[in-house]
N, C-alpha and C positions, 0 to 999 in steps of 0.2 A: 427342488419337490414338483410332482406328477402335479399337475392343475387336474382342474375340472373340465373345462376345454380341449386338453389335451392326450385326456381318456381315450382310448383305442374303443371302437364299437364292436369289437369281436366278443362274444359274452368270451368262450374260452382265454382269449388274452387279461378280460377283465378277471377271471377269478384266481389268474395266475397273481397278477400286482396284487391283491387281495391277498392268497398264501404270502405273497414276499412282506408287503406290509406287516402282516399280524405277526410274524416269525420276529422280523425286525422291533417290535413294539414289545414282543413279552423278553426279547433280550434285553432293552434300555428296561422293563419294570425290575428284572430279577435282577439290574446292577444296583437302581435306585433302591431296592427291598435291603439289599447287600449292605446300601450304603447307611441308610437308615435304623439296622440291626447295630453294625460298628458305633453307631453317634447313642443311642437311644433302649439297645436293648439291656437285657438284665445283666448285672457286675461279672456275672459269670462268661456272657457268650460276649461280652464287648471284645475289642481287640484292644493289646495294650495299647494306650496314649504313644508310646514312641513308634506305632507302624502303624498309624494314621496318612501318616506322608506316602507309604508304600502301597497302602493300600486306594487312597485318593489315585494315583498314579495308574497301576492297573484298571483302574474306572476307568477315569479318562480316555486311557490308550484304547479301551474297550469299546469306549460312548465316538471314539473319532472312527475308530474301524467301521463300526455300524452305519455312521453316517457316511464314509467312505462309500460303502455298497451302496445307500441310498445316490448317490451322484452319482454313481454306476449306471443307476437303473434309470435316471432322469437322460443322460446321455444318449438314453437307446430311443427318447421318444422322438417327434416328430417336430415338436417345439418345442424349446428350452426358454422356461421362463427366468429372466434375468436373475441371479443373487445378489445379496446387498457387497459389496468388498469385506473382505476381512482382513481388519486393520492390525497393525503388529502392536501387541499388546505391552510390549515392553520399549526400549529405548537403545540405542547405539551407541556407547559414550565413543565423544569426540578425540577420545584419545586414541583409540584405536588406526591400525594402519588402513589405511584405502587401496583398494586396487581397482581402478576405473578401466571398464571396458564396456568401448563403444561401438556400439552397433550402426554402422554407416546404409543406409540402403542405397538405390541405384539414385545416381546424384544427377542423371542427363533425362530430361524430360522429352515427352514424347516427341513435342514440336523440334527438340532439336537442342536449346537453350540449357545451361546448368543450372539445376536449383539452388536456391539460397536458405539459409538456416536461420527460422521464425520463431524457435525455439525448441524445447525437448522436455522429454518425462526422462523422471531420475527414480530409480527404485535402489534400495539399498537390503541385502541380502546379508547373514551373517557368516561366516566362513571360517570354519577351523581346520589349522594345519595340526594334525597329534605332535605330542610330547616332542621334542627334536633334543638329541643329545649332543655333546659335543665336546671335542678335547683342545684344553687350550697346552699346548706346548709353549714351555717359556726355555730361551736359549738364552745364554749369557756368555756372550764370545768373551778369551780370556787374551790381553793386547798385552806387546813388549816392544820395548822399543831396542832397534837394531844400532844408534850411537851409543848405548852406554847401556849399565847395568842395574838400571833401575829397578827390574826385578820386571815380575807378572800383572798386571794388574786386573782385574775381574768386576763386576757390580754384585752388591750382594743379593740371594738368594732370599724373595719374599718370605715373610713369615705366613703362616696358616694356623688355623687350628689345630689340625692333625698333620704336625711337623712329617712332611715325608711321605705323607699321606695321597689318597688318590681322590679324597672327592675335597672342590671350590669351597668358599664360605655360603655360597649358591646354593650349591648340593646337600650340603648338612642343613639350611636353612628349607628345601624342598622336601626332603626326608621327615622334617622335624613336624612341618604343617599340616604332611597327608597322613602323618598319625597322629598328631593331635587337634587338628581343625578337621580334616576333613576326613577322620576316623578309621583311619585303611592302617591295620596293622602291619608289622615290618613283613612278615613272611607273603604277605600281599605285593607288596611293593619289589621284595625281589620277583616275584613271577610277573609283573607289570614289566623292570626290566628285563626280566630275558628275553621279553619278545622281541627286545630292539639287542639281540645278541649279547646282553650284559650279562656277567654268571659274577653276583655279591651272593653271598652267605646271608643269613638272615643276622647273624652273630657278627658279622662285620658292620653292617648297619645299626644293630643292637651297640656297636661298640664308639661308633661316631653320634650317636643321638646321647652315652652317658659322657664324652666325653665334650660336645656342645652346653650341656647340662651344667657339666660341674662349672666353665667356661659364664656362662649366661647366671649363674648365682650373684654374682654380688650385685648386677642389675634388678634381681627378684628382689634382693635384700632390700636395696635402692627403695624401689617400689613400696615394699612392706611398708619399710619406714615413715614411705611420702603421707601413704594412706592412715596411719596411725599420729600425724601430726593434726589430722581432720579432728572436730570436734562432731561432726556427726557421720554416723557409719552403718553398715547393715550387716547383720553375721548371720548365717545358715550354715548348718552340715547334711551331708549325704554320707550314703555307707559304700565303703571302697574294700570288697573283697582281693584278700591277698592271699596268695599261695603261700602256705606256712610249709618251710620245710622239712622233709622228712615225716610229713603228717601224711601226703598226702591228702589231702584238703584243704578251707581254705581258711581263712579268719577272717572276722570283720575288721576293719580298719575304717575312717572317718576323711572325706575330704572337708573340712573346715573352709569356709567361703567368706572373705572379708569385704565388705564391697562399697563403694563412694561411687551417688551419684546426686550432684546437687543441681544438673539442671531442672528439675520440677518447681525448684524456689530461685531459676537463675541464679547461682552461683555459681563464683570465678574458677575454681577449682575443677581439672579435667575429669568425668570420671575414670576408673581405676577399677580393680578386684585383683585379689591374693587369696590362692588359695593353701592350705596346709596341711599335710598328711600328720595324723596321728592314730597311734594304734588303738586308741578307745573313741568314747562318745562322752566319756564323764565332764565336767564343769573345770577342771581342773588344766584342763587341754586348752580352753576359750579361757582360762585366763592367765597363759602363759602367753598365748598367742596375742593376744590385748595389752601386756606389758609395755608402760609408756603412754598406753591411751586414755585419755580422757574426756571423758564427752554425754553423748547420748547415743544409746545404742539400739538398735531396732531390730526387734529381734520377734521370734514364733514364742509358745509356751513352753517349749522344753524348760524342768526346772533344771538342768546343769548351768545355765546361765545365772541363776540365783545365787553362784557363787560371788561372779563378779562383784555382788551388794554386801559382801562382809570384807572387803577389804580394808585394810584399818583407816584407810582416808577415802573417803566415798567419792569416787571421782566419775563412777559409771551411773548413767540414769538408764531404765530400759522402758523403752517403749514398746509395746507390744503391737499386734497384726490384725487390722478387722478380717481381714480376707480368711483368717483362722478360724474366726469366731462364725462369720459367715458358714464356712465350711460345713464347723458342727450343725448350726440348723440344717443347712442342705439337706446333709446326709437322714436327717430325719423323716424330713417331706419323702424322701424316695422311698419310703418302708408302709409309710400311714399318710394318714390324711395331714395330721398334724396343724390345724391349725392358727396354735401358738406359734409354733417354728416360722409359718409362713406368713405372718404379722413383723416376725422380728426380720425375716430376712425382707419385709418389705422397707421398716423402716432403716436398715443399714444399705438398700439399697439408692435411697435418699441422700445421703451422706456422699457415697459416690457420685454422686448426679449434681454436687455441687463442687467436687473434689476435680472432676473434670474442667468445671468451668476454670477454678484456681490454677490451674497448669500454668508452668511458667511465669508467674508473677513473685514479685520477691516477696520474703516471709513477713513484712510488716503487713503488706497487702493481704498476706493468707491467713495472717492472725486475725488482723479486724474482721475481715468476711466472715471467717469463720464464727469468732465471736457471737458475731450477728444471725448468721443461718443455720452454722451446727450445731453451736448451742445449746437452742429451744429443741431441736430433735433429740439433742444426748439427754438434755433434762427428761424429756417425754419417755424416751429410750428407760431411762434407769426407773422412773416410776413403773411404768411398765414392767420391766424385770423384775423388782422384786412384787408387784401384783402375780407374776406366772407362775414365780416363785413357788409361792403361796399356795398354788392352785393344783399342782401338779406333784405326782412322786419324786423326790429325788432322786431317785433308784431307775426311773422310766428313760427313756432316750430323750424327751424334751429336757427331762429335769436334769440329765448331767450335760447339756450344751446349755442349757441356762447356769447350772453353776461352773462353768469353764467359763462362763463372759462377766460372772460374778468375779471367779477368781483375780481376772487381771481387769478388770475395770477399773482400775488406776491406771496400767501403763496406756490401758486402751484411749484412755481420754486424755492422756498428755497431747496429742496433734491439737488439741484446742489452745495450748500455752505457748507454743513454737511455729513458725511459722517455715522451719525447715523439716519438719516431723510429717512422712509422708501417711496414709491413713492404710497401709500396709508392708509386709514387706516382700512383697515381688520382687523389688528390684532384683535382689540378690537371689533371689528364687530362678530367676530368669539367666540368671549367669553359670547356675550349675547343670541347667540342660542340656549343655555340652558335653560334661562331663560327663552324665549318665548316657550319653548317647554312645561317649567313645569305652564305657564301662558295657555299657551292651556287647559292643561289635568284639571288645578284647576278652571278655567273660571275667578276668581280673587280673591284676597287676602280680609280679612275678616276685617280684621282693619290696622289704619295707623300702628301702633306698630308691628302687624303681617307683615305687608310688610318692615319692617325694618329687624324684624327678620330672615327672608327669606332672604332678601340682605346681612344678616353679612353670616347667615349660607352657602350659596350659593357663597361669598365670599372665605372662606375656601378650600369649594369644588371644585371652578372650581383651585384654585391656587395650590391644591394641583395635578388636572389632568395636568396643562398645565407642572408642572415639572415630571410628572412619577410617583407620588406617588400614594399609593391606599389609598382613601379618607376615611374608614371603619378602617382599623387598624391605621390609625393617629388620627383618630377623637376619638377613643377607649382610645388611649394611652396618649394625652394631658387633657381629661379628667378627665382620671384616677390620671393622674399629679397634675390637678386641685383639684380635692378631698382631694387629700395627702397633701394638702400646700403649692403648688410651691408658690417661693417667688413673688409679682409683681415686683421686682427690675431685678429679671431674666426672663421676661415675652419672650424675643424675645427669648428665648430658645426654644419655642412652634412654632414660624413659621415654616411652614412645611421643609422646606430646610435646618433647624437646627434640628429639631426633627427627622428629617428622617434620620439623622445623627448617632446619639445618640443611637438609637434602632435597 
């Protein structure tokens, strides 16, 4: 930046500098105002949450442009103040290929002697080579014996998912990951391939994805069975618009997410999630998906889950979500002063502060700490809840929020009795966000079967993410194993956490 000591003495030059700085400041203020509006504006003015990243990208790009203009102006000053070094905010992984470029100065000294190395400065910059396509040419020579008539011998052709087709298993994995992890619809992928001179129809890619989804179904089913062997799971659902054939409009199906994450209580089982497409939101779908499961299920307040409590043998216990209870009170505070709702929010916040300290501890320790620290807050909250409901109208916004909490009070307090139970259902809601982003890009699934394929593949990809496993390498590996005849009896070896240990 221009400093006081480097300012020119000419009045005209000073005025020019002031005008430039004023314009730059005005542009930055406009960007900040836009950002505040996106975050804190009225509901009708807010940007969709899924667009926040795009909003930030544009703002940060614009700010960087303004800063570059400031730097360019500074370079015209007679003396430039030293700028602090901008360090790399990320880290370059060790597994990346290193291409070393050595810049040698003149090694002969002015005195005629040869200079010796006394040290060096090393810097690393991230370089990218655009995705390169290659063709694997497989030759199978035929051999015959000149001395006898034993016949011709030739190596067997390797098996592939698409028999006699164009794609390798790695190509199938790339198409799948691009569509379901990177949210690139198939028609956009065909456009990318065409820039490399590879002309593929969207229908061709769709056929590849469908075949791969079929071959991956046993792995998906094994993942589902593995999760349902647990005794503590999360469940949630999200809309899945599906094209209704012949009606020129969409119908609303649902993706049901069943998730496991035992890391908050130091459990041994790896995290995972299974999505299931169903044509509706009725509780019968949850009952069908959870067939064979018994234990604690953490959910929101959707009444459809109550069907699970009507099983002939009561084997499912519903734990409810404090985040949803908090949201009810928070919405009230956004439309009025609502001192009662604000007081409730303060008490719930105290519970979350305790949970932050207990994350990662064994269930026994979490249970003991909750009995000591959280139970007094819950007891006080219960008394406050009864008194507050008596003070307000049951039909007022505050009354409705308090009624919701009272309705699910037993399940909300269940975390006090079991250290494995979380305070909220956010674990499974986080796994649904990528589904929502893909849905936003694709608008709708084209068919019920397509939606189920979406659910199966997304289950494997999101489980990879939860276990810090690179999804392309995983899918490429298991598709190759399946093509080579992996035994159905050993299908559990292809689950993400098991397969990653063997490669």
